[in-house]
C-alpha positions as CSV (number, residue, x, y, z in Angstrom):
1,M,15.5,11.7,-25.2
2,T,18.8,11.3,-23.1
3,W,18.5,14.3,-21.0
4,A,14.8,12.8,-20.0
5,F,15.6,10.1,-18.8
6,F,18.2,11.9,-16.7
7,Q,15.4,14.1,-16.1
8,N,12.6,12.3,-14.7
9,C,15.1,9.1,-13.4
10,W,16.7,11.8,-10.7
11,H,12.7,13.4,-9.8
12,I,12.1,9.7,-8.8
13,K,12.6,11.7,-5.6
14,D,10.6,14.4,-5.6
15,W,7.9,11.6,-6.4
16,M,8.7,9.3,-3.5
17,S,8.6,12.3,-1.1
18,N,4.5,13.2,-2.5
19,D,3.4,9.5,-2.1
20,P,0.8,9.3,0.8
21,V,1.4,5.1,0.6
22,V,4.5,5.6,2.1
23,P,5.7,6.0,6.0
24,E,7.2,9.7,6.0
25,P,10.5,8.4,6.9
26,T,10.5,6.0,5.2
27,K,10.8,8.5,2.8
28,L,12.7,10.5,3.7
29,A,15.4,7.6,4.4
30,V,14.8,6.7,0.6
31,I,15.5,10.2,-0.7
32,K,18.5,10.7,1.8
33,D,19.6,7.2,-0.1
34,A,20.0,9.7,-3.5
35,H,21.1,12.4,-2.7
36,E,24.7,9.9,-1.5
37,S,24.6,7.4,-4.0
38,P,27.6,9.2,-5.9
39,V,25.7,7.4,-9.9
40,L,22.6,9.3,-8.5
41,K,24.9,12.3,-8.4
42,L,26.2,12.2,-11.8
43,C,22.3,11.3,-12.9
44,Q,21.0,14.7,-10.6
45,E,23.6,17.1,-12.7
46,L,23.3,15.6,-15.9
47,C,19.1,16.5,-14.2
48,N,20.0,20.5,-13.3
49,G,22.3,20.9,-16.0
50,T,19.6,20.5,-18.4
51,K,17.1,22.4,-16.5
52,H,18.5,24.8,-15.3
53,L,21.0,25.7,-18.2
54,G,23.9,25.2,-17.0
55,E,26.2,22.3,-14.5
56,R,25.9,23.2,-10.9
57,S,28.5,21.6,-9.3
58,G,30.2,20.3,-12.1
59,E,30.2,16.6,-11.5
60,A,28.9,15.3,-14.7
61,K,28.2,17.5,-18.5
62,H,28.5,17.9,-21.6
63,L,26.3,15.1,-22.6
64,F,27.0,14.5,-26.3
65,T,26.2,11.8,-28.9
66,A,28.7,9.6,-30.4
67,M,27.9,6.5,-33.3
68,T,30.2,3.8,-33.8
69,L,29.8,1.1,-36.8
70,D,30.4,-2.4,-36.1
71,R,31.3,-3.8,-39.6
72,E,31.7,-7.2,-39.7
73,K,27.4,-6.8,-37.4
74,G,26.4,-5.0,-39.8
75,V,25.5,-2.7,-36.8
76,L,25.5,1.3,-37.0
77,E,25.2,2.1,-32.5
78,M,24.5,5.1,-31.5
79,D,25.2,6.4,-27.1
80,C,25.9,9.4,-25.4
81,S,28.4,10.1,-24.0
82,Y,29.4,12.3,-20.8
83,E,32.0,13.5,-19.0
84,E,33.0,14.2,-16.0
85,G,34.1,16.9,-14.2
86,G,37.5,17.8,-12.9
87,S,38.3,14.8,-14.1
88,G,37.7,14.8,-18.1
89,A,36.8,11.5,-17.9
90,V,34.2,9.9,-20.6
91,G,31.2,8.1,-20.2
92,S,28.6,5.9,-21.7
93,A,24.9,7.8,-21.1
94,K,23.5,4.2,-21.9
95,E,25.4,2.9,-19.2
96,L,24.9,5.3,-16.8
97,A,21.5,4.5,-17.1
98,R,21.7,1.4,-16.4
99,R,23.9,1.9,-12.9
100,C,21.4,5.4,-12.0
101,L,18.4,2.2,-12.7
102,E,20.5,-1.0,-10.5
103,E,20.9,2.3,-8.1
104,W,17.2,3.1,-7.3
105,R,16.3,-0.7,-7.5
106,R,18.6,-1.4,-5.0
107,I,17.3,1.8,-2.5
108,L,14.0,1.2,-3.1
109,K,14.6,-3.1,-2.4
110,S,16.7,-1.7,1.1
111,H,13.0,0.7,1.8
112,C,11.2,-2.7,1.2
113,L,9.6,-0.7,-1.6
114,P,9.0,-2.3,-4.9
115,A,11.2,-1.6,-7.9
């Protein structure tokens, strides 16, 4: 499911480009903003890495599952993590997904589109 999220999240820009209601200048501005967004670049890398079975720019790689158990609360939480290319830093895929959604909301609202 995590892979599917990042694939569909990145391709919002493609749906935008085919929306017959949105004026062409707005479409182009939204797509430009998506390509310039650092957080959506990570999304793009995860999306294209899974679709094309490899990494493209090295921005993000290695989506893997991690589980944590909070013994006090009795809760087992599962998350996927990703390794950022170059730095080797590991991030939460759940947190990246939240940031991607926030970024799409920001971009769409900045162009007076519903989010």
